[in-house]
Kinemage of the C-alpha trace (Angstrom):
@kinemage 1
@onewidth
@group {chain A} dominant
@subgroup {mainchain}
@vectorlist {calphas} color= white
{ca met a 1} P 0.000 0.000 0.000
{ca leu a 2} L 2.781 2.415 0.976
{ca ile a 3} L 4.731 1.676 -2.209
{ca gly a 4} L 1.613 2.257 -4.279
{ca cys a 5} L 0.958 5.646 -2.640
{ca ile a 6} L 4.580 6.688 -3.195
{ca thr a 7} L 4.367 5.635 -6.871
{ca ile a 8} L 1.173 7.662 -7.372
{ca ala a 9} L 2.701 10.692 -5.617
{ca leu a 10} L 5.812 10.521 -7.807
{ca ala a 11} L 3.660 10.233 -10.939
{ca leu a 12} L 1.599 13.243 -9.929
{ca leu a 13} L 4.743 15.253 -9.272
{ca thr a 14} L 6.150 14.221 -12.649
{ca phe a 15} L 2.971 15.056 -14.599
{ca ser a 16} L 2.615 18.415 -12.849
{ca ser a 17} L 6.242 19.374 -13.324
{ca thr a 18} L 7.096 22.202 -15.712
{ca pro a 19} L 9.345 20.077 -18.004
{ca phe a 20} L 6.665 17.412 -18.415
{ca gln a 21} L 3.961 19.986 -19.140
{ca gln a 22} L 6.210 21.642 -21.724
{ca phe a 23} L 6.937 18.281 -23.297
{ca ala a 24} L 3.207 17.436 -23.387
{ca ser a 25} L 2.455 20.783 -25.039
{ca phe a 26} L 5.197 20.313 -27.637
{ca pro a 27} L 3.343 20.912 -30.955
{ca glu a 28} L 2.586 18.009 -33.249
{ca lys a 29} L 2.585 20.269 -36.307
{ca ile a 30} L 4.171 23.592 -37.173
{ca arg a 31} L 3.361 25.733 -40.203
{ca met a 32} L 5.798 28.457 -41.094
{ca phe a 33} L 6.758 30.733 -43.961
{ca gln a 34} L 10.087 30.800 -45.743
{ca gly a 35} L 12.381 33.301 -44.098
{ca ser a 36} L 10.800 32.944 -40.647
{ca leu a 37} L 11.988 31.087 -37.555
{ca ser a 38} L 10.105 29.087 -34.947
{ca gln a 39} L 11.415 28.537 -31.424
{ca leu a 40} L 10.541 25.603 -29.175
{ca ser a 41} L 11.484 25.281 -25.538
{ca leu a 42} L 11.497 22.195 -23.299
{ca thr a 43} L 13.973 23.194 -20.524
{ca met a 44} L 14.647 19.533 -19.777
{ca pro a 45} L 18.070 18.644 -18.300
{ca val a 46} L 18.839 16.037 -20.968
{ca thr a 47} L 20.661 15.757 -24.270
{ca ala a 48} L 18.657 14.507 -27.227
{ca thr a 49} L 19.094 13.721 -30.917
{ca leu a 50} L 17.111 15.610 -33.560
{ca glu a 51} L 16.690 14.318 -37.096
{ca ser a 52} L 14.842 15.814 -40.091
{ca thr a 53} L 13.443 13.755 -42.960
{ca asp a 54} L 14.259 16.622 -45.341
{ca pro a 55} L 16.833 19.152 -44.051
{ca asp a 56} L 16.337 21.222 -47.220
{ca val a 57} L 12.759 21.899 -46.084
{ca ala a 58} L 13.299 22.255 -42.325
{ca his a 59} L 16.098 21.640 -39.882
{ca val a 60} L 16.949 22.501 -36.273
{ca lys a 61} L 19.506 25.284 -36.307
{ca glu a 62} L 21.253 24.035 -33.162
{ca ala a 63} L 21.657 20.556 -34.694
{ca val a 64} L 23.371 21.541 -37.961
{ca thr a 65} L 26.907 20.605 -36.936
{ca ser a 66} L 25.879 17.848 -34.524
{ca lys a 67} L 22.548 16.114 -34.165
{ca lys a 68} L 22.956 16.243 -30.388
{ca val a 69} L 21.133 19.127 -28.681
{ca asp a 70} L 20.821 20.269 -25.077
{ca leu a 71} L 17.105 20.507 -24.295
{ca arg a 72} L 17.767 23.053 -21.543
{ca asn a 73} L 18.193 25.621 -24.312
{ca pro a 74} L 15.545 26.760 -26.827
{ca leu a 75} L 15.493 25.029 -30.219
{ca thr a 76} L 15.176 26.991 -33.461
{ca ile a 77} L 13.432 25.416 -36.442
{ca gln a 78} L 14.747 27.014 -39.619
{ca pro a 79} L 12.731 26.681 -42.860
{ca gly a 80} L 14.220 26.135 -46.287
{ca lys a 81} L 12.324 25.440 -49.484
{ca pro a 82} L 8.518 24.986 -49.487
{ca gly a 83} L 7.458 21.486 -48.555
{ca glu a 84} L 6.898 19.133 -45.637
{ca ala a 85} L 9.339 17.424 -43.296
{ca lys a 86} L 9.269 15.501 -40.037
{ca val a 87} L 11.591 16.460 -37.193
{ca thr a 88} L 12.032 13.605 -34.713
{ca leu a 89} L 13.393 13.944 -31.181
{ca lys a 90} L 15.133 10.875 -29.795
{ca leu a 91} L 16.360 10.062 -26.317
{ca gly a 92} L 19.073 7.529 -26.945
{ca asn a 93} L 17.739 5.519 -29.879
{ca ile a 94} L 14.109 5.820 -28.800
{ca pro a 95} L 11.880 8.296 -30.765
{ca val a 96} L 9.832 10.222 -28.184
{ca lys a 97} L 8.371 13.072 -30.240
{ca thr a 98} L 7.796 13.835 -33.919
{ca val a 99} L 6.855 17.270 -35.218
{ca asp a 100} L 5.395 17.702 -38.717
{ca val a 101} L 6.816 20.887 -40.238
{ca glu a 102} L 5.124 22.511 -43.240
{ca val a 103} L 7.052 25.297 -44.935
{ca leu a 104} L 4.961 27.661 -47.044
{ca pro a 105} L 6.155 30.227 -49.603
{ca gln a 106} L 6.133 33.750 -48.238
{ca leu a 107} L 2.993 35.571 -49.334
{ca lys a 108} L 2.547 39.327 -49.368
{ca val a 109} L -0.551 41.345 -50.314
{ca ile a 110} L -1.455 45.019 -50.188
{ca pro a 111} L -3.769 45.861 -47.266
{ca gly a 112} L -6.900 47.768 -48.243
{ca gly a 113} L -9.083 49.988 -46.083
{ca gln a 114} L -10.765 51.839 -48.964
{ca ser a 115} L -14.520 52.309 -48.866
{ca ile a 116} L -16.132 50.426 -51.751
{ca gly a 117} L -19.593 50.249 -53.243
{ca val a 118} L -21.020 46.813 -54.006
{ca gln a 119} L -23.315 46.148 -56.971
{ca leu a 120} L -24.479 42.554 -56.949
{ca his a 121} L -26.748 40.702 -59.385
{ca thr a 122} L -28.220 37.346 -58.486
{ca thr a 123} L -28.171 34.103 -60.443
{ca gly a 124} L -31.773 34.220 -61.649
{ca val a 125} L -34.309 36.153 -59.539
{ca leu a 126} L -34.800 35.763 -55.806
{ca val a 127} L -38.254 35.281 -54.293
{ca val a 128} L -38.472 37.662 -51.336
{ca gly a 129} L -42.197 37.442 -50.551
{ca his a 130} L -45.765 36.582 -51.631
{ca his a 131} L -48.434 39.108 -52.558
{ca gln a 132} L -52.154 38.737 -53.144
{ca val a 133} L -53.453 39.096 -56.697
{ca glu a 134} L -57.035 40.366 -56.905
{ca ser a 135} L -58.482 38.365 -59.792
{ca arg a 136} L -62.191 38.066 -60.575
{ca gly a 137} L -63.069 39.315 -57.134
{ca lys a 138} L -60.816 36.842 -55.294
{ca lys a 139} L -57.473 37.515 -53.605
{ca phe a 140} L -54.788 34.850 -53.669
{ca ser a 141} L -51.143 34.254 -54.533
{ca pro a 142} L -50.576 31.849 -57.436
{ca gly a 143} L -46.955 31.485 -56.353
{ca glu a 144} L -47.852 30.549 -52.791
{ca phe a 145} L -50.504 28.136 -54.115
{ca ala a 146} L -47.792 26.497 -56.279
{ca asp a 147} L -45.603 26.111 -53.145
{ca val a 148} L -42.958 28.607 -54.244
{ca lys a 149} L -41.177 29.617 -51.037
{ca val a 150} L -39.465 32.797 -49.870
{ca gly a 151} L -35.757 32.354 -50.526
{ca asp a 152} L -36.246 30.283 -53.693
{ca met a 153} L -34.189 31.344 -56.703
{ca ile a 154} L -36.042 31.219 -60.025
{ca ile a 155} L -33.373 30.273 -62.559
{ca gly a 156} L -35.624 29.370 -65.477
{ca ile a 157} L -39.178 29.635 -66.827
{ca asn a 158} L -40.236 27.025 -69.352
{ca asp a 159} L -37.130 26.669 -71.548
{ca val a 160} L -35.759 30.173 -70.911
{ca thr a 161} L -32.847 30.813 -68.532
{ca ile a 162} L -33.748 33.739 -66.288
{ca his a 163} L -31.198 36.495 -65.629
{ca asn a 164} L -33.354 39.468 -64.546
{ca met a 165} L -36.854 40.616 -63.613
{ca asp a 166} L -37.605 42.155 -67.015
{ca gln a 167} L -37.599 38.679 -68.571
{ca val a 168} L -40.030 37.376 -65.958
{ca gly a 169} L -42.742 39.952 -66.590
{ca lys a 170} L -42.762 39.379 -70.350
{ca ile a 171} L -42.883 35.583 -70.126
{ca val a 172} L -45.553 35.499 -67.391
{ca asn a 173} L -47.841 37.993 -69.128
{ca gly a 174} L -47.443 36.244 -72.492
{ca ala a 175} L -48.265 32.828 -71.010
{ca gly a 176} L -51.210 34.244 -69.087
{ca lys a 177} L -52.778 35.725 -72.219
{ca gln a 178} L -52.584 32.300 -73.835
{ca gly a 179} L -54.090 30.666 -70.736
{ca lys a 180} L -50.974 28.549 -70.260
{ca thr a 181} L -49.347 27.219 -67.105
{ca ile a 182} L -45.648 28.023 -66.770
{ca lys a 183} L -42.910 25.768 -65.431
{ca leu a 184} L -40.617 27.452 -62.927
{ca lys a 185} L -37.133 26.015 -62.501
{ca ile a 186} L -36.188 26.747 -58.921
{ca leu a 187} L -33.018 26.524 -56.875
{ca arg a 188} L -33.916 25.896 -53.218
{ca gly a 189} L -30.675 25.700 -51.320
{ca lys a 190} L -28.712 23.070 -53.259
{ca gln a 191} L -31.859 21.357 -54.525
{ca lys a 192} L -33.206 21.973 -58.040
{ca leu a 193} L -36.985 21.780 -58.452
{ca thr a 194} L -39.593 22.337 -61.158
{ca val a 195} L -43.058 23.621 -60.195
{ca asp a 196} L -46.131 24.433 -62.271
{ca leu a 197} L -47.711 27.866 -61.798
{ca lys a 198} L -50.756 29.368 -63.509
{ca pro a 199} L -50.543 33.194 -63.700
{ca ala a 200} L -53.602 35.143 -62.499
{ca leu a 201} L -55.038 38.241 -64.187
{ca glu a 202} L -54.893 41.285 -61.922
{ca asp a 203} L -58.256 43.068 -62.164
{ca lys a 204} L -56.841 46.560 -61.553
{ca asp a 205} L -54.246 46.751 -64.347
{ca asn a 206} L -55.262 43.810 -66.544
{ca thr a 207} L -51.800 42.204 -66.187
{ca tyr a 208} L -51.003 38.580 -65.447
{ca arg a 209} L -49.003 38.018 -62.247
{ca met a 210} L -47.399 35.215 -60.217
{ca gly a 211} L -48.192 36.723 -56.820
{ca leu a 212} L -44.486 36.850 -55.938
{ca tyr a 213} L -42.181 39.649 -54.886
{ca ile a 214} L -38.849 39.106 -56.647
{ca arg a 215} L -35.472 40.814 -56.737
{ca asp a 216} L -32.451 40.463 -59.001
{ca ser a 217} L -29.888 42.789 -57.435
{ca ala a 218} L -28.496 44.215 -54.220
{ca ala a 219} L -26.273 47.169 -53.373
{ca gly a 220} L -24.368 48.416 -50.355
{ca val a 221} L -21.050 49.647 -49.030
{ca gly a 222} L -18.160 47.928 -47.303
{ca thr a 223} L -14.387 47.960 -47.009
{ca leu a 224} L -11.646 46.448 -49.159
{ca thr a 225} L -9.471 44.029 -47.167
{ca phe a 226} L -6.606 43.156 -49.488
{ca tyr a 227} L -5.358 43.255 -53.065
{ca asp a 228} L -2.840 40.823 -54.560
{ca pro a 229} L -0.860 42.663 -57.291
{ca glu a 230} L 0.390 39.372 -58.794
{ca ser a 231} L -2.902 37.566 -59.314
{ca lys a 232} L -5.052 40.759 -59.401
{ca lys a 233} L -7.375 39.092 -56.872
{ca tyr a 234} L -9.013 40.937 -54.001
{ca gly a 235} L -11.114 40.240 -50.914
{ca ala a 236} L -13.547 42.515 -49.091
{ca leu a 237} L -16.252 42.681 -46.377
{ca gly a 238} L -15.169 39.664 -44.313
{ca his a 239} L -18.701 38.254 -44.184
{ca val a 240} L -21.388 37.006 -46.551
{ca ile a 241} L -23.891 39.348 -48.225
{ca ser a 242} L -27.393 38.152 -47.386
{ca asp a 243} L -30.693 39.308 -48.814
{ca met a 244} L -32.279 41.903 -46.552
{ca asp a 245} L -35.723 40.239 -46.673
{ca thr a 246} L -34.958 36.524 -46.675
{ca gly a 247} L -31.735 36.645 -44.656
{ca lys a 248} L -30.254 34.051 -47.008
{ca pro a 249} L -26.867 34.385 -48.767
{ca ile a 250} L -27.124 35.841 -52.263
{ca thr a 251} L -25.899 33.583 -55.061
{ca val a 252} L -23.811 35.753 -57.376
{ca gly a 253} L -24.669 35.915 -61.052
{ca lys a 254} L -22.438 38.857 -61.730
{ca gly a 255} L -21.411 41.987 -59.913
{ca his a 256} L -18.985 44.861 -59.607
{ca val a 257} L -17.301 46.978 -56.985
{ca val a 258} L -16.933 50.733 -57.389
{ca gln a 259} L -15.239 53.373 -55.292
{ca ser a 260} L -17.414 55.073 -52.690
{ca asn a 261} L -17.238 58.268 -50.687
{ca val a 262} L -18.094 58.285 -46.960
{ca thr a 263} L -20.367 61.270 -46.369
{ca ser a 264} L -21.263 60.902 -42.681
{ca ile a 265} L -21.201 58.542 -39.707
{ca glu a 266} L -24.002 57.557 -37.359
{ca arg a 267} L -22.223 56.795 -34.074
{ca gly a 268} L -22.828 53.417 -32.495
{ca arg a 269} L -24.226 53.100 -28.984
{ca asn a 270} L -25.261 50.214 -26.755
{ca gly a 271} L -28.120 48.351 -28.387
{ca ala a 272} L -27.896 50.314 -31.645
{ca pro a 273} L -24.947 49.704 -34.014
{ca gly a 274} L -23.786 52.753 -35.940
{ca glu a 275} L -23.390 53.046 -39.687
{ca lys a 276} L -21.250 54.608 -42.402
{ca tyr a 277} L -23.229 56.579 -44.953
{ca ala a 278} L -21.573 56.623 -48.341
{ca gln a 279} L -22.261 57.482 -51.956
{ca phe a 280} L -21.051 55.556 -54.969
{ca arg a 281} L -18.399 57.507 -56.829
{ca asn a 282} L -18.545 57.366 -60.622
{ca glu a 283} L -20.514 54.104 -60.949
{ca arg a 284} L -19.502 53.729 -64.596
{ca val a 285} L -15.890 53.116 -63.541
{ca lys a 286} L -15.808 49.529 -62.276
{ca leu a 287} L -12.951 48.757 -59.888
{ca gly a 288} L -13.394 45.030 -60.261
{ca thr a 289} L -15.680 42.058 -60.629
{ca ile a 290} L -17.570 40.124 -57.955
{ca glu a 291} L -17.254 36.423 -58.639
{ca lys a 292} L -17.930 34.866 -55.229
{ca asn a 293} L -20.023 35.697 -52.165
{ca thr a 294} L -18.984 33.430 -49.276
{ca leu a 295} L -19.064 33.321 -45.486
{ca phe a 296} L -15.796 35.284 -45.573
{ca gly a 297} L -16.759 38.100 -47.919
{ca ile a 298} L -16.850 38.949 -51.598
{ca phe a 299} L -14.060 38.049 -53.995
{ca gly a 300} L -13.091 38.708 -57.590
{ca thr a 301} L -10.455 40.482 -59.643
{ca met a 302} L -9.334 44.089 -60.012
{ca lys a 303} L -7.191 45.546 -62.763
{ca gln a 304} L -5.313 47.703 -60.285
{ca leu a 305} L -5.276 48.867 -56.668
{ca pro a 306} L -7.994 51.480 -56.006
{ca asp a 307} L -6.993 55.074 -55.291
{ca asp a 308} L -6.302 56.482 -51.811
{ca ala a 309} L -4.470 53.399 -50.487
{ca leu a 310} L -2.606 53.961 -47.228
{ca thr a 311} L 0.264 51.946 -48.693
{ca thr a 312} L 0.994 50.483 -52.118
{ca glu a 313} L 3.651 48.109 -50.763
{ca pro a 314} L 2.674 44.466 -50.137
{ca ile a 315} L 3.093 43.239 -46.557
{ca pro a 316} L 3.380 39.678 -45.191
{ca ile a 317} L 0.309 37.797 -44.001
{ca ala a 318} L 0.071 35.834 -40.751
{ca leu a 319} L -1.274 32.324 -40.316
{ca ser a 320} L -4.134 31.939 -37.866
{ca glu a 321} L -1.933 30.362 -35.169
{ca gln a 322} L 0.550 33.244 -35.429
{ca val a 323} L -1.980 35.889 -34.385
{ca lys a 324} L -1.724 36.828 -30.707
{ca thr a 325} L -3.589 38.939 -28.209
{ca gly a 326} L -2.347 42.485 -27.840
{ca pro a 327} L -2.144 45.788 -29.740
{ca ala a 328} L -2.997 45.979 -33.442
{ca glu a 329} L -4.353 48.460 -36.013
{ca ile a 330} L -7.171 48.632 -38.506
{ca tyr a 331} L -7.210 50.557 -41.788
{ca thr a 332} L -10.529 52.166 -42.650
{ca val a 333} L -12.270 55.311 -43.954
{ca val a 334} L -14.389 57.584 -41.744
{ca asn a 335} L -14.442 60.658 -43.965
{ca gly a 336} L -14.441 60.996 -47.739
{ca gln a 337} L -12.007 58.495 -49.252
{ca lys a 338} L -9.039 58.897 -46.930
{ca val a 339} L -7.800 55.623 -45.454
{ca glu a 340} L -6.494 56.048 -41.895
{ca lys a 341} L -4.877 53.867 -39.211
{ca phe a 342} L -6.659 53.357 -35.891
{ca lys a 343} L -5.516 51.477 -32.788
{ca ile a 344} L -7.328 48.383 -31.576
{ca glu a 345} L -6.656 45.550 -29.144
{ca ile a 346} L -6.962 41.876 -30.099
{ca val a 347} L -8.675 40.647 -26.934
{ca asn a 348} L -8.983 36.968 -27.812
{ca thr a 349} L -7.874 34.566 -30.525
{ca ile a 350} L -9.945 31.441 -31.156
{ca pro a 351} L -7.865 28.497 -32.484
{ca gln a 352} L -9.219 27.303 -35.835
{ca lys a 353} L -7.756 24.396 -37.787
{ca tyr a 354} L -10.458 24.745 -40.423
{ca pro a 355} L -12.231 27.790 -41.930
{ca ala a 356} L -14.712 29.313 -39.491
{ca thr a 357} L -16.002 32.820 -38.922
{ca lys a 358} L -15.455 34.901 -35.781
{ca gly a 359} L -11.881 33.857 -35.064
{ca leu a 360} L -10.880 37.096 -33.341
{ca ile a 361} L -12.443 39.319 -30.699
{ca ile a 362} L -11.268 42.917 -31.050
{ca lys a 363} L -11.775 46.152 -29.159
{ca val a 364} L -11.327 49.678 -30.507
{ca thr a 365} L -8.947 51.666 -28.285
{ca asp a 366} L -8.176 54.640 -30.539
{ca pro a 367} L -9.676 57.803 -28.957
{ca val a 368} L -10.112 59.493 -32.347
{ca leu a 369} L -12.114 56.590 -33.788
{ca leu a 370} L -14.161 56.192 -30.595
{ca lys a 371} L -15.092 59.872 -30.699
{ca lys a 372} L -16.001 59.730 -34.392
{ca thr a 373} L -17.856 56.394 -34.610
{ca gly a 374} L -18.304 55.060 -31.088
{ca gly a 375} L -16.324 51.990 -32.186
{ca ile a 376} L -17.193 49.526 -34.961
{ca val a 377} L -20.010 50.556 -37.304
{ca gln a 378} L -21.758 48.987 -40.284
{ca gly a 379} L -19.759 49.601 -43.440
{ca met a 380} L -16.505 49.000 -41.558
{ca ser a 381} L -16.713 45.272 -42.294
{ca gly a 382} L -13.644 44.168 -44.186
{ca ser a 383} L -11.299 46.728 -42.616
{ca pro a 384} L -7.892 44.999 -42.549
{ca ile a 385} L -6.336 44.176 -39.170
{ca ile a 386} L -2.559 44.686 -38.989
{ca gln a 387} L -0.342 43.316 -36.207
{ca asp a 388} L 3.449 43.559 -36.080
{ca gly a 389} L 3.552 44.657 -39.716
{ca lys a 390} L 1.524 41.645 -40.908
{ca leu a 391} L -2.008 41.388 -42.269
{ca val a 392} L -3.737 39.062 -39.803
{ca gly a 393} L -7.463 39.446 -40.450
{ca ala a 394} L -10.463 41.662 -41.116
{ca val a 395} L -13.245 43.262 -39.073
{ca thr a 396} L -16.559 41.423 -39.557
{ca his a 397} L -19.191 42.176 -36.901
{ca val a 398} L -19.915 44.594 -34.066
{ca phe a 399} L -21.242 43.581 -30.651
{ca val a 400} L -24.734 45.082 -30.516
{ca asn a 401} L -24.496 45.809 -26.788
{ca asp a 402} L -20.926 47.104 -26.949
{ca pro a 403} L -20.058 48.947 -30.185
{ca thr a 404} L -16.442 49.363 -29.071
{ca ser a 405} L -15.957 45.621 -29.589
{ca gly a 406} L -16.641 43.026 -32.251
{ca tyr a 407} L -15.452 40.036 -34.211
{ca gly a 408} L -12.800 39.567 -36.850
{ca thr a 409} L -11.903 36.723 -39.192
{ca tyr a 410} L -8.442 35.359 -39.932
{ca ile a 411} L -6.980 36.542 -43.220
{ca glu a 412} L -5.996 32.965 -44.077
{ca trp a 413} L -9.638 31.999 -44.714
{ca met a 414} L -10.285 35.063 -46.884
{ca leu a 415} L -7.208 34.312 -49.015
{ca gln a 416} L -8.412 30.748 -49.460
{ca asp a 417} L -11.832 31.886 -50.711
{ca ala a 418} L -10.146 34.385 -53.031
{ca gly a 419} L -8.381 31.465 -54.676
{ca ile a 420} L -4.997 32.269 -53.145
{ca asp a 421} L -4.310 28.869 -51.586
{ca leu a 422} L -1.056 28.701 -49.641
{ca arg a 423} L -0.692 24.938 -50.041
{ca his a 424} L -1.362 25.153 -53.772
{ca gln a 425} L 1.291 27.846 -54.090
{ca ala a 426} L 3.736 25.650 -52.206
{ca glu a 427} L 3.023 22.756 -54.563
{ca glu a 428} L 3.453 24.988 -57.623
{ca lys a 429} L 6.817 26.215 -56.345
{ca arg a 430} L 7.961 22.654 -55.613
{ca arg a 431} L 7.100 21.647 -59.176
{ca ala a 432} L 8.900 24.696 -60.591
{ca ser a 433} L 12.047 23.839 -58.661
């Protein structure tokens, strides 16, 4: 009994010791960019052997001349060419820990901050409501009767592909005059359906109608997050654009971004988020296309960086695990088209191995911005977050009950949705070499 108690006590002391805890927290995988260094510390009073499966990709700096290293001192993992390698720590001839090291090519993009106008056209036409048609003294909605639901996307009528509302009116009225039923091709989520609908003649204006409110476009303002001068790709907003009536994400048919001019600010207060008011500037001049609308913003291509950039020099990006709590900055516009820097604090970082929104919690600390806006306001979404000279993320949402604070997303997920995939770039560079 006594021996058993002593054994348990020794085990508890071992498991609670600082060296054991450091060893247990030793990472299983490290991602790093070319040109960067990563330090690991065990502070264990032993000598170990470190071996790399591919020293050209990653090696331990302290083990270059001799594989033997003193674990009381920090270890420096030094990256080489893009690729993957395994670094194994051995005590004697026994492997006790293996770290997967992934070296990525250094990526730099130009941070945005410019206020942009968004002009979005849907794929087909979006059903945003039902309305009653008064026909022969009766009120009803043919669309509702046919089980067309709010949020459905009408992508075709009979054999015609639908792009805008003008097409719908002509086809429906023509079919109604002939007493024909029309076939609606509908996209409901990811499901494609076909429903039959018989248009009804509106008594007041003698026009045939479906009894549906539909929309084919949306417009608003937001903030540019980044621009990649090599690929001409950009990302903005940091969150999905949803239809104001249905609350569902808009499926992009086509769209453009234009430059916008911030005219005034409604300050945020507890319970009432503020807002940027802006006007589109020269709508005929398209800054770029909108090709995707995802959980992480809007994405497309631009011929060149928009005017009024705070910097035209690309800066490095940070991986999600490299972002830390502490001081940072955002770039955004609060007057006209001038991009300015404002101080914030990254209050919390949420570890994310896979793309997910709301990875950062941020708080505005800049007295100038607090006085002007009260904190984070609508239209500020997409403002780039800079920490230690690196682009780490973008502003996405404000806390309704505390406008000084809000959420941000990691820049890594926005780059991925823009089509700038770090792993793909690494593979391309490996092939080229």
